[in-house]
mmCIF file as gemmi writes it, N, C-alpha and C atoms, coordinates in Angstrom:
data_model
loop_
_atom_site.group_PDB
_atom_site.id
_atom_site.type_symbol
_atom_site.label_atom_id
_atom_site.label_alt_id
_atom_site.label_comp_id
_atom_site.label_asym_id
_atom_site.label_entity_id
_atom_site.label_seq_id
_atom_site.pdbx_PDB_ins_code
_atom_site.Cartn_x
_atom_site.Cartn_y
_atom_site.Cartn_z
_atom_site.occupancy
_atom_site.B_iso_or_equiv
_atom_site.pdbx_formal_charge
_atom_site.auth_seq_id
_atom_site.auth_asym_id
_atom_site.pdbx_PDB_model_num
ATOM 1 N N . MET Axp A 1 ? 130.495 136.228 78.407 1 0 ? 1 A 1
ATOM 2 C CA . MET Axp A 1 ? 129.592 135.391 79.191 1 0 ? 1 A 1
ATOM 3 C C . MET Axp A 1 ? 129.527 135.902 80.626 1 0 ? 1 A 1
ATOM 4 N N . MET Axp A 2 ? 128.324 135.914 81.2 1 0 ? 2 A 1
ATOM 5 C CA . MET Axp A 2 ? 128.156 136.397 82.567 1 0 ? 2 A 1
ATOM 6 C C . MET Axp A 2 ? 128.574 135.324 83.552 1 0 ? 2 A 1
ATOM 7 N N . SER Axp A 3 ? 129.217 135.743 84.652 1 0 ? 3 A 1
ATOM 8 C CA . SER Axp A 3 ? 129.572 134.795 85.692 1 0 ? 3 A 1
ATOM 9 C C . SER Axp A 3 ? 128.324 134.446 86.497 1 0 ? 3 A 1
ATOM 10 N N . HIS Axp A 4 ? 128.441 133.401 87.309 1 0 ? 4 A 1
ATOM 11 C CA . HIS Axp A 4 ? 127.315 132.962 88.129 1 0 ? 4 A 1
ATOM 12 C C . HIS Axp A 4 ? 126.865 134.075 89.077 1 0 ? 4 A 1
ATOM 13 N N . SER Axp A 5 ? 127.812 134.795 89.685 1 0 ? 5 A 1
ATOM 14 C CA . SER Axp A 5 ? 127.446 135.861 90.614 1 0 ? 5 A 1
ATOM 15 C C . SER Axp A 5 ? 126.77 137.019 89.884 1 0 ? 5 A 1
ATOM 16 N N . GLU Axp A 6 ? 127.197 137.316 88.643 1 0 ? 6 A 1
ATOM 17 C CA . GLU Axp A 6 ? 126.535 138.368 87.868 1 0 ? 6 A 1
ATOM 18 C C . GLU Axp A 6 ? 125.103 137.963 87.543 1 0 ? 6 A 1
ATOM 19 N N . THR Axp A 7 ? 124.891 136.705 87.251 1 0 ? 7 A 1
ATOM 20 C CA . THR Axp A 7 ? 123.555 136.198 86.974 1 0 ? 7 A 1
ATOM 21 C C . THR Axp A 7 ? 122.678 136.356 88.209 1 0 ? 7 A 1
ATOM 22 N N . ARG Axp A 8 ? 123.194 136 89.381 1 0 ? 8 A 1
ATOM 23 C CA . ARG Axp A 8 ? 122.452 136.15 90.631 1 0 ? 8 A 1
ATOM 24 C C . ARG Axp A 8 ? 122.14 137.619 90.891 1 0 ? 8 A 1
ATOM 25 N N . GLN Axp A 9 ? 123.098 138.489 90.627 1 0 ? 9 A 1
ATOM 26 C CA . GLN Axp A 9 ? 122.887 139.918 90.845 1 0 ? 9 A 1
ATOM 27 C C . GLN Axp A 9 ? 121.813 140.459 89.906 1 0 ? 9 A 1
ATOM 28 N N . GLU Axp A 10 ? 121.834 140.021 88.662 1 0 ? 10 A 1
ATOM 29 C CA . GLU Axp A 10 ? 120.821 140.463 87.704 1 0 ? 10 A 1
ATOM 30 C C . GLU Axp A 10 ? 119.44 139.958 88.114 1 0 ? 10 A 1
ATOM 31 N N . LYS Axp A 11 ? 119.339 138.708 88.537 1 0 ? 11 A 1
ATOM 32 C CA . LYS Axp A 11 ? 118.058 138.173 89.005 1 0 ? 11 A 1
ATOM 33 C C . LYS Axp A 11 ? 117.576 138.961 90.219 1 0 ? 11 A 1
ATOM 34 N N . ALA Axp A 12 ? 118.492 139.279 91.118 1 0 ? 12 A 1
ATOM 35 C CA . ALA Axp A 12 ? 118.134 140.046 92.316 1 0 ? 12 A 1
ATOM 36 C C . ALA Axp A 12 ? 117.6 141.416 91.941 1 0 ? 12 A 1
ATOM 37 N N . ARG Axp A 13 ? 118.212 142.067 90.964 1 0 ? 13 A 1
ATOM 38 C CA . ARG Axp A 13 ? 117.73 143.378 90.513 1 0 ? 13 A 1
ATOM 39 C C . ARG Axp A 13 ? 116.32 143.28 89.93 1 0 ? 13 A 1
ATOM 40 N N . LYS Axp A 14 ? 116.073 142.234 89.143 1 0 ? 14 A 1
ATOM 41 C CA . LYS Axp A 14 ? 114.749 142.049 88.551 1 0 ? 14 A 1
ATOM 42 C C . LYS Axp A 14 ? 113.69 141.787 89.625 1 0 ? 14 A 1
ATOM 43 N N . ILE Axp A 15 ? 114.045 140.986 90.622 1 0 ? 15 A 1
ATOM 44 C CA . ILE Axp A 15 ? 113.115 140.704 91.719 1 0 ? 15 A 1
ATOM 45 C C . ILE Axp A 15 ? 112.833 141.979 92.506 1 0 ? 15 A 1
ATOM 46 N N . ALA Axp A 16 ? 113.879 142.713 92.849 1 0 ? 16 A 1
ATOM 47 C CA . ALA Axp A 16 ? 113.715 143.947 93.624 1 0 ? 16 A 1
ATOM 48 C C . ALA Axp A 16 ? 112.869 144.974 92.867 1 0 ? 16 A 1
ATOM 49 N N . ALA Axp A 17 ? 113.016 145.015 91.567 1 0 ? 17 A 1
ATOM 50 C CA . ALA Axp A 17 ? 112.253 145.966 90.755 1 0 ? 17 A 1
ATOM 51 C C . ALA Axp A 17 ? 110.773 145.596 90.666 1 0 ? 17 A 1
ATOM 52 N N . ASN Axp A 18 ? 110.447 144.341 90.936 1 0 ? 18 A 1
ATOM 53 C CA . ASN Axp A 18 ? 109.066 143.861 90.865 1 0 ? 18 A 1
ATOM 54 C C . ASN Axp A 18 ? 108.727 143.094 92.152 1 0 ? 18 A 1
ATOM 55 N N . ALA Axp A 19 ? 109.089 143.662 93.287 1 0 ? 19 A 1
ATOM 56 C CA . ALA Axp A 19 ? 108.993 142.982 94.583 1 0 ? 19 A 1
ATOM 57 C C . ALA Axp A 19 ? 107.581 142.534 94.94 1 0 ? 19 A 1
ATOM 58 N N . ALA Axp A 20 ? 106.572 143.218 94.452 1 0 ? 20 A 1
ATOM 59 C CA . ALA Axp A 20 ? 105.19 142.847 94.769 1 0 ? 20 A 1
ATOM 60 C C . ALA Axp A 20 ? 104.796 141.493 94.187 1 0 ? 20 A 1
ATOM 61 N N . SER Axp A 21 ? 105.577 140.97 93.264 1 0 ? 21 A 1
ATOM 62 C CA . SER Axp A 21 ? 105.281 139.669 92.646 1 0 ? 21 A 1
ATOM 63 C C . SER Axp A 21 ? 105.967 138.51 93.368 1 0 ? 21 A 1
ATOM 64 N N . TYR Axp A 22 ? 106.646 138.808 94.469 1 0 ? 22 A 1
ATOM 65 C CA . TYR Axp A 22 ? 107.419 137.794 95.185 1 0 ? 22 A 1
ATOM 66 C C . TYR Axp A 22 ? 107.149 137.854 96.677 1 0 ? 22 A 1
ATOM 67 N N . LYS Axp A 23 ? 107.596 136.814 97.383 1 0 ? 23 A 1
ATOM 68 C CA . LYS Axp A 23 ? 107.558 136.784 98.834 1 0 ? 23 A 1
ATOM 69 C C . LYS Axp A 23 ? 108.745 135.965 99.319 1 0 ? 23 A 1
ATOM 70 N N . VAL Axp A 24 ? 109.064 136.094 100.608 1 0 ? 24 A 1
ATOM 71 C CA . VAL Axp A 24 ? 110.227 135.421 101.186 1 0 ? 24 A 1
ATOM 72 C C . VAL Axp A 24 ? 109.75 134.309 102.105 1 0 ? 24 A 1
ATOM 73 N N . CYS Axp A 25 ? 110.287 133.112 101.905 1 0 ? 25 A 1
ATOM 74 C CA . CYS Axp A 25 ? 109.948 131.977 102.753 1 0 ? 25 A 1
ATOM 75 C C . CYS Axp A 25 ? 110.521 132.219 104.152 1 0 ? 25 A 1
ATOM 76 N N . GLU Axp A 26 ? 109.693 132.05 105.163 1 0 ? 26 A 1
ATOM 77 C CA . GLU Axp A 26 ? 110.154 132.226 106.533 1 0 ? 26 A 1
ATOM 78 C C . GLU Axp A 26 ? 110.867 130.979 107.058 1 0 ? 26 A 1
ATOM 79 N N . GLY Axp A 27 ? 110.817 129.892 106.306 1 0 ? 27 A 1
ATOM 80 C CA . GLY Axp A 27 ? 111.51 128.681 106.716 1 0 ? 27 A 1
ATOM 81 C C . GLY Axp A 27 ? 112.966 128.656 106.278 1 0 ? 27 A 1
ATOM 82 N N . CYS Axp A 28 ? 113.229 129.087 105.028 1 0 ? 28 A 1
ATOM 83 C CA . CYS Axp A 28 ? 114.592 128.986 104.488 1 0 ? 28 A 1
ATOM 84 C C . CYS Axp A 28 ? 115.103 130.27 103.852 1 0 ? 28 A 1
ATOM 85 N N . ASP Axp A 29 ? 114.304 131.343 103.877 1 0 ? 29 A 1
ATOM 86 C CA . ASP Axp A 29 ? 114.684 132.65 103.323 1 0 ? 29 A 1
ATOM 87 C C . ASP Axp A 29 ? 114.799 132.675 101.803 1 0 ? 29 A 1
ATOM 88 N N . SER Axp A 30 ? 114.225 131.699 101.125 1 0 ? 30 A 1
ATOM 89 C CA . SER Axp A 30 ? 114.192 131.71 99.666 1 0 ? 30 A 1
ATOM 90 C C . SER Axp A 30 ? 113.17 132.726 99.187 1 0 ? 30 A 1
ATOM 91 N N . ILE Axp A 31 ? 113.387 133.248 98.003 1 0 ? 31 A 1
ATOM 92 C CA . ILE Axp A 31 ? 112.414 134.128 97.374 1 0 ? 31 A 1
ATOM 93 C C . ILE Axp A 31 ? 111.617 133.295 96.382 1 0 ? 31 A 1
ATOM 94 N N . VAL Axp A 32 ? 110.297 133.372 96.497 1 0 ? 32 A 1
ATOM 95 C CA . VAL Axp A 32 ? 109.411 132.591 95.633 1 0 ? 32 A 1
ATOM 96 C C . VAL Axp A 32 ? 108.345 133.508 95.043 1 0 ? 32 A 1
ATOM 97 N N . GLY Axp A 33 ? 107.672 133.029 94.037 1 0 ? 33 A 1
ATOM 98 C CA . GLY Axp A 33 ? 106.594 133.791 93.421 1 0 ? 33 A 1
ATOM 99 C C . GLY Axp A 33 ? 105.441 133.997 94.391 1 0 ? 33 A 1
ATOM 100 N N . ILE Axp A 34 ? 104.722 135.067 94.231 1 0 ? 34 A 1
ATOM 101 C CA . ILE Axp A 34 ? 103.645 135.448 95.143 1 0 ? 34 A 1
ATOM 102 C C . ILE Axp A 34 ? 102.552 134.384 95.226 1 0 ? 34 A 1
ATOM 103 N N . ARG Axp A 35 ? 102.355 133.602 94.178 1 0 ? 35 A 1
ATOM 104 C CA . ARG Axp A 35 ? 101.296 132.587 94.17 1 0 ? 35 A 1
ATOM 105 C C . ARG Axp A 35 ? 101.734 131.248 94.766 1 0 ? 35 A 1
ATOM 106 N N . THR Axp A 36 ? 102.983 131.142 95.178 1 0 ? 36 A 1
ATOM 107 C CA . THR Axp A 36 ? 103.489 129.9 95.758 1 0 ? 36 A 1
ATOM 108 C C . THR Axp A 36 ? 102.769 129.599 97.068 1 0 ? 36 A 1
ATOM 109 N N . VAL Axp A 37 ? 102.354 128.354 97.24 1 0 ? 37 A 1
ATOM 110 C CA . VAL Axp A 37 ? 101.661 127.939 98.46 1 0 ? 37 A 1
ATOM 111 C C . VAL Axp A 37 ? 102.635 127.247 99.407 1 0 ? 37 A 1
ATOM 112 N N . LEU Axp A 38 ? 103.458 126.352 98.869 1 0 ? 38 A 1
ATOM 113 C CA . LEU Axp A 38 ? 104.487 125.663 99.642 1 0 ? 38 A 1
ATOM 114 C C . LEU Axp A 38 ? 105.847 125.966 99.036 1 0 ? 38 A 1
ATOM 115 N N . CYS Axp A 39 ? 106.816 126.284 99.874 1 0 ? 39 A 1
ATOM 116 C CA . CYS Axp A 39 ? 108.165 126.563 99.387 1 0 ? 39 A 1
ATOM 117 C C . CYS Axp A 39 ? 108.713 125.308 98.706 1 0 ? 39 A 1
ATOM 118 N N . PRO Axp A 40 ? 109.222 125.43 97.487 1 0 ? 40 A 1
ATOM 119 C CA . PRO Axp A 40 ? 109.758 124.26 96.79 1 0 ? 40 A 1
ATOM 120 C C . PRO Axp A 40 ? 111.053 123.746 97.419 1 0 ? 40 A 1
ATOM 121 N N . ASN Axp A 41 ? 111.711 124.547 98.243 1 0 ? 41 A 1
ATOM 122 C CA . ASN Axp A 41 ? 112.979 124.139 98.843 1 0 ? 41 A 1
ATOM 123 C C . ASN Axp A 41 ? 112.809 123.481 100.203 1 0 ? 41 A 1
ATOM 124 N N . CYS Axp A 42 ? 111.977 124.056 101.073 1 0 ? 42 A 1
ATOM 125 C CA . CYS Axp A 42 ? 111.864 123.511 102.436 1 0 ? 42 A 1
ATOM 126 C C . CYS Axp A 42 ? 110.44 123.083 102.798 1 0 ? 42 A 1
ATOM 127 N N . HIS Axp A 43 ? 109.486 123.318 101.905 1 0 ? 43 A 1
ATOM 128 C CA . HIS Axp A 43 ? 108.073 122.936 102.073 1 0 ? 43 A 1
ATOM 129 C C . HIS Axp A 43 ? 107.352 123.717 103.167 1 0 ? 43 A 1
ATOM 130 N N . SER Axp A 44 ? 107.907 124.841 103.561 1 0 ? 44 A 1
ATOM 131 C CA . SER Axp A 44 ? 107.238 125.712 104.518 1 0 ? 44 A 1
ATOM 132 C C . SER Axp A 44 ? 106.027 126.363 103.856 1 0 ? 44 A 1
ATOM 133 N N . PHE Axp A 45 ? 105.085 126.78 104.666 1 0 ? 45 A 1
ATOM 134 C CA . PHE Axp A 45 ? 103.916 127.475 104.143 1 0 ? 45 A 1
ATOM 135 C C . PHE Axp A 45 ? 103.78 128.87 104.742 1 0 ? 45 A 1
ATOM 136 N N . ARG Axp A 46 ? 104.825 129.357 105.391 1 0 ? 46 A 1
ATOM 137 C CA . ARG Axp A 46 ? 104.814 130.697 105.972 1 0 ? 46 A 1
ATOM 138 C C . ARG Axp A 46 ? 105.721 131.613 105.168 1 0 ? 46 A 1
ATOM 139 N N . PHE Axp A 47 ? 105.188 132.766 104.788 1 0 ? 47 A 1
ATOM 140 C CA . PHE Axp A 47 ? 105.919 133.685 103.929 1 0 ? 47 A 1
ATOM 141 C C . PHE Axp A 47 ? 105.767 135.12 104.419 1 0 ? 47 A 1
ATOM 142 N N . ASP Axp A 48 ? 106.771 135.925 104.131 1 0 ? 48 A 1
ATOM 143 C CA . ASP Axp A 48 ? 106.718 137.362 104.378 1 0 ? 48 A 1
ATOM 144 C C . ASP Axp A 48 ? 106.522 138.017 103.016 1 0 ? 48 A 1
ATOM 145 N N . GLU Axp A 49 ? 105.397 138.672 102.82 1 0 ? 49 A 1
ATOM 146 C CA . GLU Axp A 49 ? 105.054 139.262 101.529 1 0 ? 49 A 1
ATOM 147 C C . GLU Axp A 49 ? 105.39 140.746 101.43 1 0 ? 49 A 1
ATOM 148 N N . SER Axp A 50 ? 106.004 141.325 102.462 1 0 ? 50 A 1
ATOM 149 C CA . SER Axp A 50 ? 106.285 142.759 102.413 1 0 ? 50 A 1
ATOM 150 C C . SER Axp A 50 ? 107.347 143.055 101.357 1 0 ? 50 A 1
ATOM 151 N N . THR Axp A 51 ? 107.108 144.093 100.582 1 0 ? 51 A 1
ATOM 152 C CA . THR Axp A 51 ? 108.051 144.436 99.512 1 0 ? 51 A 1
ATOM 153 C C . THR Axp A 51 ? 109.42 144.814 100.07 1 0 ? 51 A 1
ATOM 154 N N . LEU Axp A 52 ? 109.454 145.444 101.234 1 0 ? 52 A 1
ATOM 155 C CA . LEU Axp A 52 ? 110.748 145.795 101.837 1 0 ? 52 A 1
ATOM 156 C C . LEU Axp A 52 ? 111.565 144.548 102.16 1 0 ? 52 A 1
ATOM 157 N N . ARG Axp A 53 ? 110.898 143.506 102.656 1 0 ? 53 A 1
ATOM 158 C CA . ARG Axp A 53 ? 111.588 142.251 102.986 1 0 ? 53 A 1
ATOM 159 C C . ARG Axp A 53 ? 112.085 141.572 101.713 1 0 ? 53 A 1
ATOM 160 N N . VAL Axp A 54 ? 111.268 141.562 100.674 1 0 ? 54 A 1
ATOM 161 C CA . VAL Axp A 54 ? 111.663 140.954 99.404 1 0 ? 54 A 1
ATOM 162 C C . VAL Axp A 54 ? 112.876 141.677 98.824 1 0 ? 54 A 1
ATOM 163 N N . ILE Axp A 55 ? 112.853 142.991 98.823 1 0 ? 55 A 1
ATOM 164 C CA . ILE Axp A 55 ? 113.976 143.767 98.28 1 0 ? 55 A 1
ATOM 165 C C . ILE Axp A 55 ? 115.247 143.517 99.09 1 0 ? 55 A 1
ATOM 166 N N . ALA Axp A 56 ? 115.133 143.53 100.414 1 0 ? 56 A 1
ATOM 167 C CA . ALA Axp A 56 ? 116.301 143.292 101.262 1 0 ? 56 A 1
ATOM 168 C C . ALA Axp A 56 ? 116.874 141.895 101.036 1 0 ? 56 A 1
ATOM 169 N N . GLN Axp A 57 ? 116.006 140.894 100.93 1 0 ? 57 A 1
ATOM 170 C CA . GLN Axp A 57 ? 116.47 139.519 100.72 1 0 ? 57 A 1
ATOM 171 C C . GLN Axp A 57 ? 117.07 139.354 99.333 1 0 ? 57 A 1
ATOM 172 N N . ALA Axp A 58 ? 116.503 139.993 98.326 1 0 ? 58 A 1
ATOM 173 C CA . ALA Axp A 58 ? 117.053 139.926 96.975 1 0 ? 58 A 1
ATOM 174 C C . ALA Axp A 58 ? 118.464 140.514 96.948 1 0 ? 58 A 1
ATOM 175 N N . LYS Axp A 59 ? 118.642 141.646 97.602 1 0 ? 59 A 1
ATOM 176 C CA . LYS Axp A 59 ? 119.975 142.256 97.661 1 0 ? 59 A 1
ATOM 177 C C . LYS Axp A 59 ? 120.966 141.336 98.368 1 0 ? 59 A 1
ATOM 178 N N . LEU Axp A 60 ? 120.537 140.739 99.474 1 0 ? 60 A 1
ATOM 179 C CA . LEU Axp A 60 ? 121.403 139.823 100.221 1 0 ? 60 A 1
ATOM 180 C C . LEU Axp A 60 ? 121.788 138.612 99.372 1 0 ? 60 A 1
ATOM 181 N N . LEU Axp A 61 ? 120.806 137.966 98.765 1 0 ? 61 A 1
ATOM 182 C CA . LEU Axp A 61 ? 121.074 136.766 97.972 1 0 ? 61 A 1
ATOM 183 C C . LEU Axp A 61 ? 121.862 137.082 96.703 1 0 ? 61 A 1
ATOM 184 N N . GLY Axp A 62 ? 121.614 138.237 96.116 1 0 ? 62 A 1
ATOM 185 C CA . GLY Axp A 62 ? 122.331 138.624 94.904 1 0 ? 62 A 1
ATOM 186 C C . GLY Axp A 62 ? 123.788 138.953 95.148 1 0 ? 62 A 1
ATOM 187 N N . ALA Axp A 63 ? 124.126 139.274 96.389 1 0 ? 63 A 1
ATOM 188 C CA . ALA Axp A 63 ? 125.497 139.682 96.722 1 0 ? 63 A 1
ATOM 189 C C . ALA Axp A 63 ? 126.393 138.521 97.148 1 0 ? 63 A 1
ATOM 190 N N . ARG Axp A 64 ? 125.829 137.323 97.24 1 0 ? 64 A 1
ATOM 191 C CA . ARG Axp A 64 ? 126.648 136.182 97.68 1 0 ? 64 A 1
ATOM 192 C C . ARG Axp A 64 ? 126.415 134.964 96.797 1 0 ? 64 A 1
ATOM 193 N N . GLU Axp A 65 ? 127.292 134.022 96.918 1 0 ? 65 A 1
ATOM 194 C CA . GLU Axp A 65 ? 127.15 132.772 96.17 1 0 ? 65 A 1
ATOM 195 C C . GLU Axp A 65 ? 126.017 131.937 96.749 1 0 ? 65 A 1
ATOM 196 N N . GLN Axp A 66 ? 125.399 131.126 95.906 1 0 ? 66 A 1
ATOM 197 C CA . GLN Axp A 66 ? 124.349 130.216 96.359 1 0 ? 66 A 1
ATOM 198 C C . GLN Axp A 66 ? 124.949 129.21 97.319 1 0 ? 66 A 1
ATOM 199 N N . ASN Axp A 67 ? 124.27 128.976 98.45 1 0 ? 67 A 1
ATOM 200 C CA . ASN Axp A 67 ? 124.752 127.952 99.373 1 0 ? 67 A 1
ATOM 201 C C . ASN Axp A 67 ? 123.646 126.996 99.791 1 0 ? 67 A 1
ATOM 202 N N . SER Axp A 68 ? 122.503 127.098 99.143 1 0 ? 68 A 1
ATOM 203 C CA . SER Axp A 68 ? 121.405 126.176 99.44 1 0 ? 68 A 1
ATOM 204 C C . SER Axp A 68 ? 121.223 125.217 98.263 1 0 ? 68 A 1
ATOM 205 N N . VAL Axp A 69 ? 120.659 124.077 98.561 1 0 ? 69 A 1
ATOM 206 C CA . VAL Axp A 69 ? 120.355 123.085 97.537 1 0 ? 69 A 1
ATOM 207 C C . VAL Axp A 69 ? 118.941 123.347 97.047 1 0 ? 69 A 1
ATOM 208 N N . THR Axp A 70 ? 118.784 123.442 95.746 1 0 ? 70 A 1
ATOM 209 C CA . THR Axp A 70 ? 117.462 123.648 95.171 1 0 ? 70 A 1
ATOM 210 C C . THR Axp A 70 ? 117.044 122.399 94.402 1 0 ? 70 A 1
ATOM 211 N N . SER Axp A 71 ? 115.799 122.362 93.969 1 0 ? 71 A 1
ATOM 212 C CA . SER Axp A 71 ? 115.299 121.19 93.248 1 0 ? 71 A 1
ATOM 213 C C . SER Axp A 71 ? 116.075 120.968 91.947 1 0 ? 71 A 1
ATOM 214 N N . THR Axp A 72 ? 116.552 122.027 91.306 1 0 ? 72 A 1
ATOM 215 C CA . THR Axp A 72 ? 117.319 121.867 90.066 1 0 ? 72 A 1
ATOM 216 C C . THR Axp A 72 ? 118.693 121.258 90.328 1 0 ? 72 A 1
ATOM 217 N N . ASP Axp A 73 ? 119.213 121.407 91.52 1 0 ? 73 A 1
ATOM 218 C CA . ASP Axp A 73 ? 120.487 120.794 91.867 1 0 ? 73 A 1
ATOM 219 C C . ASP Axp A 73 ? 120.373 119.281 91.971 1 0 ? 73 A 1
ATOM 220 N N . LEU Axp A 74 ? 119.182 118.788 92.182 1 0 ? 74 A 1
ATOM 221 C CA . LEU Axp A 74 ? 118.967 117.351 92.39 1 0 ? 74 A 1
ATOM 222 C C . LEU Axp A 74 ? 118.678 116.598 91.105 1 0 ? 74 A 1
ATOM 223 N N . LEU Axp A 75 ? 118.596 117.298 89.996 1 0 ? 75 A 1
ATOM 224 C CA . LEU Axp A 75 ? 118.293 116.64 88.715 1 0 ? 75 A 1
ATOM 225 C C . LEU Axp A 75 ? 119.486 115.892 88.179 1 0 ? 75 A 1
């Protein structure tokens, strides 16, 4: 079974490999799908769509434990 950090690392690799399909929220630094209008975590509407930023953020988030609350945490 994969650990939580391995799962995050695998997700980060998949995002980095397809960075053009994602963008980074400028409010909370979450990575969201390119078609997202409002960030589901902080409700910001400002995003950085550059692939370099997405790849850098994916690597950063994949290398550490989650420390933000997401909508799935509230269920």
